[in-house]
DRENMARMI-83870 format. One record per residue (C-alpha): residue number from 1; x, y, z; residue in three letters. Coordinates in steps of 0.001 Angstrom, whole numbers, plus 500000, padded with zeros to 6 digits. Example, Ala and Ser with C-alpha at 12.3 -4.5 7.8 and 13.67 -1.06 7.14 Angstrom:
REM residues 2
r k 1, x 512300, y 495500, z 507800, r ALA
r k 2, x 513670, y 498940, z 507140, r SER
***
This chain:
REM residues 135
r k 1, x 354647, y 765399, z 659141, r MET
r k 2, x 352505, y 762451, z 658104, r LYS
r k 3, x 349773, y 761533, z 660566, r ILE
r k 4, x 349561, y 757734, z 660729, r ASN
r k 5, x 347835, y 757214, z 664061, r HIS
r k 6, x 345494, y 759227, z 666273, r PHE
r k 7, x 348299, y 759604, z 668810, r GLU
r k 8, x 350190, y 761675, z 666210, r ASP
r k 9, x 347495, y 764373, z 666351, r LEU
r k 10, x 348541, y 767317, z 668544, r ILE
r k 11, x 344897, y 767888, z 669516, r VAL
r k 12, x 344658, y 764291, z 670772, r TRP
r k 13, x 347916, y 764681, z 672727, r GLN
r k 14, x 346731, y 767908, z 674366, r LEU
r k 15, x 343285, y 766570, z 675229, r SER
r k 16, x 344716, y 763301, z 676548, r SER
r k 17, x 347076, y 765225, z 678829, r GLN
r k 18, x 344174, y 767372, z 680047, r LEU
r k 19, x 342132, y 764243, z 680716, r SER
r k 20, x 344899, y 762842, z 682941, r LYS
r k 21, x 345212, y 766130, z 684801, r GLU
r k 22, x 341459, y 766470, z 685318, r ILE
r k 23, x 341368, y 762942, z 686772, r ALA
r k 24, x 343840, y 764133, z 689423, r LYS
r k 25, x 342138, y 767501, z 689920, r LEU
r k 26, x 338691, y 766093, z 690696, r VAL
r k 27, x 340054, y 763834, z 693450, r ARG
r k 28, x 340094, y 766941, z 695647, r ALA
r k 29, x 336407, y 767703, z 695019, r PHE
r k 30, x 334034, y 767033, z 697939, r PRO
r k 31, x 332568, y 763526, z 698281, r LYS
r k 32, x 329116, y 765065, z 697818, r SER
r k 33, x 330105, y 765791, z 694193, r GLU
r k 34, x 331323, y 762242, z 693475, r GLN
r k 35, x 328262, y 761215, z 691464, r TYR
r k 36, x 327550, y 764645, z 690027, r MET
r k 37, x 330228, y 767178, z 689072, r LEU
r k 38, x 333186, y 764814, z 689530, r THR
r k 39, x 331636, y 762065, z 687424, r SER
r k 40, x 330355, y 764430, z 684732, r ASP
r k 41, x 333671, y 766273, z 684523, r PHE
r k 42, x 335682, y 763055, z 684183, r LEU
r k 43, x 333320, y 761737, z 681526, r ARG
r k 44, x 333544, y 764950, z 679491, r ALA
r k 45, x 337347, y 765152, z 679813, r ALA
r k 46, x 337798, y 761522, z 678746, r ARG
r k 47, x 335311, y 761860, z 675906, r SER
r k 48, x 337431, y 764435, z 674080, r ILE
r k 49, x 340484, y 762287, z 673198, r PRO
r k 50, x 338297, y 759175, z 672880, r ALA
r k 51, x 336097, y 760745, z 670197, r ASN
r k 52, x 339111, y 762194, z 668393, r ILE
r k 53, x 340583, y 758689, z 668268, r ALA
r k 54, x 337300, y 757159, z 667126, r GLU
r k 55, x 336854, y 759806, z 664449, r GLY
r k 56, x 340402, y 759276, z 663217, r PHE
r k 57, x 339643, y 755586, z 662836, r GLY
r k 58, x 336587, y 756155, z 660658, r ARG
r k 59, x 336870, y 755811, z 656897, r PHE
r k 60, x 334272, y 758302, z 655696, r HIS
r k 61, x 334951, y 762021, z 656048, r PHE
r k 62, x 331517, y 762882, z 657439, r LEU
r k 63, x 331814, y 760175, z 660094, r GLU
r k 64, x 335184, y 761594, z 661118, r LYS
r k 65, x 333698, y 765074, z 661388, r ILE
r k 66, x 330769, y 763773, z 663445, r GLN
r k 67, x 333146, y 762412, z 666102, r PHE
r k 68, x 335319, y 765526, z 666029, r TYR
r k 69, x 332171, y 767591, z 666636, r ASN
r k 70, x 331269, y 765372, z 669598, r ILE
r k 71, x 334751, y 766139, z 670955, r SER
r k 72, x 334041, y 769855, z 670526, r LYS
r k 73, x 330838, y 769495, z 672523, r GLY
r k 74, x 332686, y 767645, z 675274, r SER
r k 75, x 335332, y 770387, z 675294, r THR
r k 76, x 332648, y 772985, z 675931, r THR
r k 77, x 331114, y 770759, z 678607, r GLU
r k 78, x 334502, y 770438, z 680352, r ALA
r k 79, x 334851, y 774225, z 680264, r GLN
r k 80, x 331442, y 774518, z 681921, r ASN
r k 81, x 332497, y 772078, z 684654, r HIS
r k 82, x 335599, y 774189, z 685283, r LEU
r k 83, x 333421, y 777264, z 685739, r VAL
r k 84, x 331150, y 775314, z 688116, r GLU
r k 85, x 334134, y 774044, z 690101, r ALA
r k 86, x 335479, y 777584, z 690361, r GLY
r k 87, x 332108, y 779032, z 691346, r ASN
r k 88, x 331796, y 776451, z 694121, r ASN
r k 89, x 335311, y 777114, z 695421, r GLY
r k 90, x 336667, y 773667, z 694493, r TYR
r k 91, x 339496, y 775154, z 692412, r ILE
r k 92, x 341308, y 778487, z 692445, r SER
r k 93, x 340658, y 781220, z 689912, r GLU
r k 94, x 344191, y 780701, z 688587, r GLU
r k 95, x 343639, y 776961, z 688088, r THR
r k 96, x 340299, y 777592, z 686408, r LYS
r k 97, x 341783, y 780199, z 684055, r SER
r k 98, x 344719, y 777964, z 683129, r ASP
r k 99, x 342498, y 774999, z 682266, r TYR
r k 100, x 339987, y 777177, z 680403, r LEU
r k 101, x 342830, y 778570, z 678294, r ARG
r k 102, x 344139, y 775076, z 677538, r ARG
r k 103, x 340686, y 773779, z 676629, r TYR
r k 104, x 340291, y 776775, z 674324, r HIS
r k 105, x 343481, y 775673, z 672529, r VAL
r k 106, x 341954, y 772196, z 672121, r VAL
r k 107, x 338775, y 773777, z 670767, r GLU
r k 108, x 340723, y 775797, z 668177, r VAL
r k 109, x 342722, y 772735, z 667132, r LYS
r k 110, x 339511, y 770711, z 666796, r LEU
r k 111, x 338093, y 773427, z 664542, r ASN
r k 112, x 341271, y 773220, z 662458, r ASN
r k 113, x 341019, y 769420, z 662294, r LEU
r k 114, x 337405, y 769641, z 661147, r ILE
r k 115, x 338321, y 772242, z 658522, r SER
r k 116, x 341204, y 770160, z 657192, r SER
r k 117, x 338967, y 767074, z 657060, r THR
r k 118, x 336393, y 769040, z 655063, r LEU
r k 119, x 339126, y 770210, z 652678, r ARG
r k 120, x 340336, y 766614, z 652257, r ALA
r k 121, x 336755, y 765551, z 651506, r LYS
r k 122, x 336474, y 768251, z 648844, r LYS
r k 123, x 339811, y 767265, z 647255, r ARG
r k 124, x 338724, y 763630, z 647206, r SER
r k 125, x 335435, y 764521, z 645511, r GLU
r k 126, x 337242, y 766672, z 642933, r GLU
r k 127, x 339686, y 763840, z 642174, r ARG
r k 128, x 336797, y 761437, z 641737, r ARG
r k 129, x 335056, y 763829, z 639339, r LYS
r k 130, x 338253, y 764298, z 637293, r ARG
r k 131, x 338845, y 760551, z 637137, r ASN
r k 132, x 335248, y 759954, z 636107, r TYR
r k 133, x 335514, y 762530, z 633293, r LYS
r k 134, x 338697, y 760872, z 631990, r LEU
r k 135, x 336920, y 757559, z 631433, r LYS
***
């Protein structure tokens, strides 16, 4: 399947869905967490699909990878916020485990996206070298 738009990326779809779900989940957090855990968690969750989209829109391979790596960092941050929410009794162990598992899937898919982008960069460089030698 040809990927023409960031919305075609499975990793973007999964992280976007998680972002929507986290926005609903944090509404149940205590008001005392509104400007701390709630805000940080929402920001991290929204950062993942946003940086995937921004990376997809970049022309240069290394720029793409930079944004995909930012998404990876935000994925880890979201996982940390899930652990914090669980430790403070804001979510059940089952909810925490389910979201941690799903964020792990996003993390693996981001690693795959980064690897495939690096391979595409290498192929592009090899093509350029071959074309240069032909001249």
